N, C-alpha and C positions, 0 to 999 in steps of 0.2 A: 725364305721370303714369304711375307704375309700375303694371303689371298683373301679378297673380299668375301663376306659370307654368302652373298647371292651367287657368286661364282663357285665357291667351294661346295655349296649344298644344292647346286643345280641337279635336278633329277636325271638319272642315267637310264631309267627304264620307265615304261608306261605305268607300272604299278606305283611308282613314286610320285607321279604327278597328282597335285592336290586340286580337287574341285572340278575336274573335267572328265568325269567318268563316262559321260555320254559320248565323248570323242575317243578316249583311250581304248574303251572296250571295242568300238567299231574298228579301229586301226589294228588292234591285236587280232581280231577275227580275220581281217583281210590278209595280214601277214601269215597267219597260220594256214589259211586256205589257199594262199597264192593268188587270190583274186584282187590284184592291185591295180589301181588306176595309174595312168601316165602323168596326170596333173592334179595337184591338190591346191586348194586355196584356204589358208587359215586366216580367219577374221576375228578380231577382238581388241579390247583395250590393252594398254601397255601392262606388262608384267603378269599376264595371265597364262603364259606357257606356250605361245605360238612357236617361237624359235626353238624352244626346248623340245617340243614334240616333233618338230621337223628334223632335228638332229637325231633324236631317238629313232624315228622312222627310217632315216638314211642308214643307220647302223643295222636296224632290224631286217631290212630287205637284203642286206649284204652279209648278214651274220652266218657263220658256218654252222652254228649250233643254237638256233633260236629256242627259247623256252616259253611256250604258250604265247607266242607273238612278241615276246620281249627279247631284246638282244642280250647275249650272254656276257658281253663286255669283257671277255677273256680271250677270244680267238684273235688271230693276227688282223683280221679285217676290222673288227670292232676297235681294237687298240690303235690300229693305223688311222682309221677315220677320226677317232677321238683326239689323237695327237696332231692330226693334220699332215701325217706323212703320206697318206694316199691321196693323190691329186685328182682322182676320179669323182670325189665328192667335193663340190665347190660351193662356198657360201659367198653370195654377193650382196652388197649394200646398194640398193637402187637409188638411194639419195645421192651417192657420189658417183655412180656409174649409170646415169640415166639417159645417156645419149644413144642415138641410133647406131653409131659405130661400135659401142660396147655390146649391144645386142647382136649385131651382125657377127662380131668376133665370137660371141658365145654360140651362135647358131652354126658357124663353120666348124667349131670344135666338137659340137654335140654329135655330129654324124659318126665320129670315130668310136669304136668299141672300147670299153674300159680295159685297162691293162691288168689289174690285179683283183678286181671285185666283179660281182655279177651285174650291177647296174651303175651307170653314170648318173649321179644325182646333182641337180642344181637347186640350191636354196636361195631364193631371191627375197630378201627382207625389204620391207617398205616399198612394195611393188607399185603402189599408187604414185610414186615419185617419177616413174618413167614418163618420158615425153610421148606425145601422140605418135610420132614417127617410130619411136622405139617399140611401142605396143604393136604397131602395124608390122614391124619386122619380126616380132615374136609370134604372130598369129599362125603362120603356116606350119612351123615346126611344132607349135603347141597343139595344133589340131591333128597332125599325122606324124608323131615322133617315131624314131626307130624303136625297136623292141627293148633295147638296152637302156633307154633314156627315161628319166623321171624328173618332173618339175615340181617343186614345193614352193608356192608363193605365200607370202605373209604380208598382211596390211592391217593398219588401224583405221583406215578410212575407205570403207567399201564403196561409197558413192563416187569415188574418183577412179575406180577401175572400170574400163569399158565393158559394155554388155557382151561384146564379142569374146572377151577373155573369160568372163564369168561362165558363159555357156560351154566352155571347153574344160572346165575344172570341176572336181568334186569339192563343194564348199563345206567347211566346218566352222561353226561359230563358237568361239570361246566365251564363256560367261565370266562375269566378275566373281571372284572367289569370296565366299561368305566369311564374315569376320570371325565366326567360331572356328572355321577350318584354318584360317590364318593364325589365330591365337594358338590352336593346338599344334600346328607345325612349328611355330616359333618356340613354344615351350620345349619341344623335342630338340630343336637345334641348340637352344640355350643349355639344355642338360648335357648335350654332347660336347659343347664348347666350354663347359664349367662356368656358365654365366648365371648369376643369381637374378632371374627375371620373375617378378611377382605376377600374380593373376591380373591385378588392376593395370600393371604396366603392359602386359601382353594384350589386354583388351583395348587399351588406348591406342597402342601401336597398330592393332588390326583395324581400328576405325580410321586412323589417319592414312593407312595404306590405300583406302578406297578401292578394295577388291584386287589389288596387285600384290602378289607374293614377293616379287622382287623388291618393290618399294618397302614392304614391311621388313625384310631382312636388311636392307640398306639403312633404314631408320634404327634398327636394333644395333647395327654396326656403329652408327653415329653416337648412340648413347654410351658407348664404351663397354669394355668387358670387365672392368674392376668395380667392385662395390655392388650394392643392391640397386637394381633398376626397377623402380616403381613408377607410378603415374607422375609424381612430382619431379622425379629425375628426368622423365621423358619431356615434361613441359619445359624444364630448365634447359635441357640439351638442345631441343629443337627450336626454342624461341617462341613458344606459344604463350597466349595470355593466361590460360588456365581457366577452369570452370568457375572459380570464385570471382575472378576479375571480369569474366564475360557476363556473369550474372549481375555484377555491380553495374556494368554499363547498361544492361537491359533495364534494370530497375530504375536507374537514373533517367533513362528515356521515358519510361512508363510514367514516372512521377513528374516529368518536366523539370528535373533538377539539373540545370546546366552546370552549376558549380561542381557537383559531384562527378558528372561525366567528364569534364575537362580535367579535374584532379586525377581521376583514374587513368586517363590517357597520358597525362604527364608522368605519372609513376611508371607506367608500362614503357614509355619511351626512354626514360632514364635508366631503366633496367635492361635496355637493349632488346626489347621484344620487337618482333617483325610486325610492322603496321599492316601489311597484307594479311598476315595470319590473324591479327586481331579482327579485321573486317570479315575474314573467312569464318571464324568461329562464331561471331555475332550473327552472321548471315545464316549459318547452319542452325543455331538456336532459334532464331526468329522463324525460320522455315518450319522447324519441328513444332513450334507453338501453333502456327497457323494450321498445320496438318492435324494436330490434336484437336483444335477447336472445331474444324470442319468434319473430321472423321476420327473420333476417339477410338474406334475399334482397330484402326490401322497403326497400332503402336509399333509393329515390326518394321515400318518404313522410316523410323526416326534415324537420323544420320549424325546427330551431334555426338552421341556415344557416351558422354560423361554426365548426362542428366537423366534422372529417372522420370517416369510419367507423373508422379506426384509433384515433383518440382516444376515440370513443364505446365501442369494444370494450374499450379499456384501462380506462376509468372504470368499466365494468360488471363487470369481472373480480372474482370473489369475492363478488358480491352475488346474492341469490336473487330471483326475480321477485316473490315475495310481499312482500319487504322494499321493493323499488322501488315496487310498487303502494301500499304503506302510505305511502311518501313522497309519492306523487302525491295521495293523499287528504288528507294534511296540507297540501300546497301549495294544493290546490283550496279547502279550507276556510279557509285563510289569506286568500285573495283575497276571500272573503265577509266575513271578520272585519275586514279593513282598512277597510271602510266604516263600521264601528261603533266604532272607536277613534280618539282624537284624534291619536295619533302612530303613523304607519305603522311606525316603527322598532321599537316594542314588539311589534307583531304579527309582524314578521320575526324578531326575536330569539326569541320564544316558538316560532315555527315551527321554527327551526334547533335549539333545545333538544330539541324532540320528535323531530326527525330524528336527532340525535346519540345520544340515549338513549331507546330504545324502552320502557324501564321507566317512563318518565314518563306513558305512556298505557296505560290499562287496557281499551281497547275491543277488539273482535274482530279488527280489522285489525292492531292492535299485537301481539296474541298470535300471529296468523298470521305476522307478520314475524319474531318471535322464534323461532318453531318453524322457519321457513324458514332462518334463520341457523344454527340448530343442524344442520339437515339438510345445509346447504352445507358446514359444517365436518366433518360425518361423511363426506361424499363425498370431500372433499379430504384427510382425515386430519390436518388442521392444528388441533391443540388447544393445545399449550403453546408453540408457536413465538413467538407475539406477546408472551408474558409472561416466559418463562424463557429466558435465553440459554444457549448451549452451554457457556460457561465456568462458569456457576453450577450446571450440572446435576451432580448427584451421585447416588450409589446411594441409593435410597429407604430411609428408616429403617423398621425393623419397627414394627408397630403397638404392640408391647409397650413400645417405647422412647419413646412419645409422652409429653409432660408430663402430670402428674396433672391431674385435672379442676378441683380447687380451687386456683386460681392465687394465692390470698392467701398461701400458704405458699411462701417462697422456697426452702426445702430441707426435706425430710422430717425429722422430729424423731428422728434416729437415737439420740441420746444421752440421751433422756429417756423416762420411762415412757409407754406408750401411753395415750391418753385413755380415760376411762371410756366404756362402751357408751352409744350414743344411745338414748333412751327412746322416741322417736317412730317412727322408721322403721328405724334400724340398731341391732341388738343387738351385733354384733361386726364393725365394719368391718375388712376385710382390708387393713391398712396394708402398705406396701411393705417395712418393716424386719423383721428377724428377731424372733420373739417372745422377750421376755426373761423372762416368767413361765412357770412350768411349765404345760404344756397338759394339759387333762383327758384327752384321748385321744391320746397321742403316736403318731406313725406311724413306720414303719421307714425310710421314705425320708428322704433328706436334705432340709433346708429349701431351698425354692426361692430362686434369686438375687433380690436386691432389685429388679431391673428388671422382674420379672414381677408382675402385680397379683394372681395367684391366692393365696388363703389356704392356710396349711399344714394346716388342719384343715377338715373339713366344717362348713358353716354350720348353726346351729340351725334349727328348723322354720320360724321366722318371720324369719329373717335374710335381708335383701335386699342384693344387690350394689349399690354406689354407681353413679351414672350413668356410663356408659362409651360412648365413641364406637365401640368395637369391637362392642358389643351392637347399636347402631343400624345399623352397617354390615351386620352379619350378618342383622338383621331385614329390612333393605331388600333385601339380596341374595335372601333367601328369598321375598320378595313380588314380585320383578321380573317373573315370568312372568304374574302376575295383574293387573299395572298397565300401562296404556298407555305406550308408549315415551316420548312427550314429557313426560308427567307424571313418569315415572321419572327422566328427566334433571333435571327441576326439583327433585325431592326429593333427588337425589343431589348437588346443588351444595352443597359444604361451607361456602361463604361465605354462602349464603342460608338453608339449612335445617339444623337439628340435632335429633337425637332424644335425649331424656333419660328414663330409667326412674326414676320416683319412686313408691316403694311399689308399688301395684297399678295404676299408670297409666303409659302411655307417652306422654309429652308431645312432640309434634312441633312445634317452634318455628320459625316462618318470619319472616324479616325483612320480606318483601313481603306486605302483606295480600292482594294479588291471588292469590298462591300458595295462601293459605288458602281463598280463594273457589272456585278451580277444583279443588283437591285434596280438599276436605272433602266427599267423596261416599261413599255406602254401599259401593261396590265397593272403593275405596281403603282404607276403615276395615276392612272384612272381610279384605282381603289382609294388612294389617299385623297384625291380631289373630291370624290364622292363623300367620303367620311368627313373631310374638313368642312364641306358645305353644310352638313348637318350639325356639326359641333359649333362652328363659328357663326352660322347664320348668313354666310355670304360665300361667294365663289372666290377661291384663291388659286394662284399658280403654285405648282409643286416643283421644287428643284433639289436634286441630290448633288452634294458637293463634298469635297474633302474638308475635314475639320481643321481650322487653323490652330486649335489648341489654346486660344486665349481665354475662353470661358469654360468653366467647369461647373457642373451641376452635381451637388451632393445627392447620392441615391442610396437609400437604405436597401441592401440586397434582400433582406427578408421581406420588405415591403414590395419589392419587385416580384418576388416569387409568389407572394400571396395573391397575385392577379390570375394565377392559373388555377382552374377548377380542380385539376388532378392533384393538387398539393394542399394539404391541410396541416395546421399547426396545433399541437395538443399542449 
């Protein structure tokens, strides 16, 4: 009958235990000297050897011929305890025997001397699952047990064990086993089992085991015993996304390429990959990139396992720590959300959409990520390179040559009479054509060229200039020193924000409602009012509102960038 590898290769002596020398050496000395405690508490994560050491210790204290603190595993006592024939060594699972009645029965039995061995040993696994009344029933006998009695308690959650129990036990903390030690042990087991395990396969399995030797052997068992077991075989057998696909997802999020991200998820889903594993691997890679960005010397703390430091450095280039931290928050929340949706694919797709476009999230971390991206671009000076190629770059047009605001007119009505004055807001719009009717107050200067929007005569007392992007630019420039830099950059984005002077009101229209939320403050309103009064020559009200999207203003991106002193064009 086939036996699982983790059961078949469970250590039978302290010398066989991997990665817990600080514990095994102490226990061996106690067994050799006979200075044993009546109660032990083994603490550590799963698969680190707690139950294994408890069983070895129960045989060692009863062994007829111990060898340097190790059980001989040949005498009747060792063989009887190992096979379960000797009933004086009892292993209990506190998860299923956690009631006070179970502990009282154990306490009543414990007072009797062992029948065939030196000590009666009780191994209580997952002891933190005992109820409060069960712990109270265990206290007295645990404090003053008979000479022939020994308790070995094991737990993965130390904080759930009462302090009264902790104070009566010798506590040993089991560490996570290092990946190098796990890989070395698996190579030995594979050679004994005639399994062709490659070095990269053993390294990947040791990383996936997360410090648990039992998990590593179970994963090796899952990969099969026939054929060559390399990293690709491990990825296919366990249902992982693989390092290449994980890197594709990260690069797509970095570049904001939603199509590539969704296409990769679709491929992984059709290939039967576990969506939880996809998020797990992407989370590990993102965490490693953030750790490398903030502490490059701490490369030993990387947990993804399949990416070297050069790849991690390359993937993190151009990103800000706040943006990567925002992604970690998204991935962490996605792990929680995946338990609440019927399809893990939907949760992964929504996660990648939020990673690709930070505008889809309006929380504080998203705002910090967007500001961090702006600061990163300011540091590098890389503004227009991703959008405008060198061949398309031309001399920026003057602001006076920008198209008129009212786009419904394909061409100005040069050959027809000027329209009658508007009664509501505009008494005499300064159209771009030369006046055909005699003017009431002619000037000595020549008429301005048609490309300039200025009128050839002064406006009447209540005549207002039509909305102009130049006025908004001038108003925003004048208010720059009174507005925080991140808010100024958001208001200066021509694709997202535009200013329109309508009568005695300056309408600041924002496409993103979030911009209105953070910019509609008394300080910003006061700064815009002050600057508008200087530019327009009169006091106007300022109102921030959502853009209805009906009017669009063509903006030359190079022209917009030329307004910054820190940017120059050669």
